[in-house]
C-alpha positions in Angstrom: 153.9 269.5 108.8 151.5 267.1 107.8 147.9 268.5 106.3 145.1 266.9 106.6 141.9 266.2 104.7 138.7 267.1 106.5 135.7 265.1 105.8 133.9 268.3 104.2 137.2 268.7 101.8 136.6 265.4 100.7 133.1 265.6 99.9 133.4 268.6 98.1 135.9 267.5 96.1 134.2 264.2 95.5 131.1 265.9 94.3 133.7 268.4 91.9 134.9 265.7 90.5 132.0 263.5 89.8 128.4 263.7 88.4 125.7 260.8 88.3 123.4 260.4 86.0 120.4 262.3 87.1 122.5 265.2 87.2 123.6 264.5 83.9 120.6 263.8 82.6 119.1 267.6 84.4 122.6 269.1 83.5 121.5 268.3 79.6 117.8 269.1 79.7 119.0 272.6 80.7 120.7 272.5 78.0 124.1 273.1 79.7 125.4 269.7 79.4 129.4 269.1 79.3 131.4 267.5 76.4 130.6 263.7 76.9 133.5 261.4 76.2 133.0 257.4 76.0 136.3 256.1 75.9 134.4 252.1 76.0 135.4 249.6 73.2 134.0 249.9 69.3 132.1 246.7 69.9 130.7 249.0 73.3 130.0 252.1 71.3 128.1 250.3 69.0 125.9 248.1 70.9 124.6 251.4 73.1 125.8 254.9 74.3 124.7 258.1 75.5 123.2 260.3 72.8 125.5 263.3 71.8 128.6 261.5 73.2 131.9 261.4 71.9 133.6 258.1 71.5 137.3 258.0 71.9 138.6 254.5 73.6 140.1 255.0 76.5 143.7 253.7 75.4 143.8 256.9 72.6 142.5 259.2 74.6 145.9 261.5 75.4 146.3 261.1 71.2 143.1 261.7 70.2 141.5 264.3 72.4 142.7 267.0 69.9 140.2 266.0 67.4 137.6 266.8 69.4 138.9 270.2 70.1 138.0 270.9 73.4 139.3 274.3 75.1 141.2 273.5 78.7 138.0 275.1 80.4 135.6 272.6 79.0 133.1 271.1 80.8 134.1 267.4 80.0 132.3 264.1 81.6 133.8 260.5 80.6 132.6 257.2 80.9 132.9 253.6 80.8 130.5 250.8 81.6 130.0 251.1 84.8 131.2 250.5 88.6 133.4 247.5 87.8 135.5 249.5 85.6 137.9 252.1 85.8 138.2 253.2 82.2 136.8 256.8 83.1 139.1 256.9 86.4 141.9 256.5 83.8 140.6 259.0 81.5 139.6 261.7 84.0 143.2 261.3 85.0 144.8 261.1 81.4 142.5 264.6 80.7 143.9 266.2 84.3 147.6 265.6 83.1 147.1 266.9 79.3 145.6 270.2 81.3 141.8 270.4 81.2 140.6 271.5 84.1 137.0 270.6 84.6 136.8 267.0 83.8 134.2 265.0 85.5 133.8 261.2 86.0 129.9 259.6 85.1 130.1 257.2 88.4 127.6 254.2 87.6 129.0 254.5 83.9 126.6 253.7 81.0 125.1 250.8 83.0 123.8 253.1 85.6 122.9 255.8 82.9 120.8 252.5 81.2 119.2 251.4 84.9 117.9 254.7 85.4 115.9 254.6 82.2 117.6 257.7 80.1 118.0 257.4 76.1 120.3 255.4 74.8 121.5 255.4 71.2 123.2 252.6 69.2 124.1 251.7 65.4 120.8 250.6 65.4 118.4 253.6 66.5 117.6 255.2 69.9 115.8 253.2 72.7 115.0 253.6 76.4 114.8 250.8 78.9 112.2 251.3 82.2 114.3 252.6 85.4 115.5 249.7 87.1 113.8 250.7 90.7 116.6 249.6 92.3 118.6 252.5 91.2 115.9 254.9 90.6 112.4 255.9 91.8 109.5 254.4 89.2 106.7 256.5 90.5 
């Protein structure tokens, strides 16, 4: 018997496994923020990242996640560069296969976090860009 997935089921699942920059920022403001894992390269990490994120290059995630020691029910959000990068999807799949049950992907990745005007930290300090009016309300 073929099972069919309704549109409602699909979109409910999508919301369960993804978050966007504004929702993530709101979670963090409430103090209920998840463990953030940046899976980009070392050079990308040095140039800028979401404050409080942990850096594990995507290719090393499976072998290095134990260094962070999250429990299997920890709320985890992974991110990569942006919509043109599937590194966060691969990372979420890796963590899910390792038994982490609450993994989400940051849609838009670091690019949209930055474009929406949220704080960024780099090896040289903390900054914040003005929101891009095409991605976030400016009034």
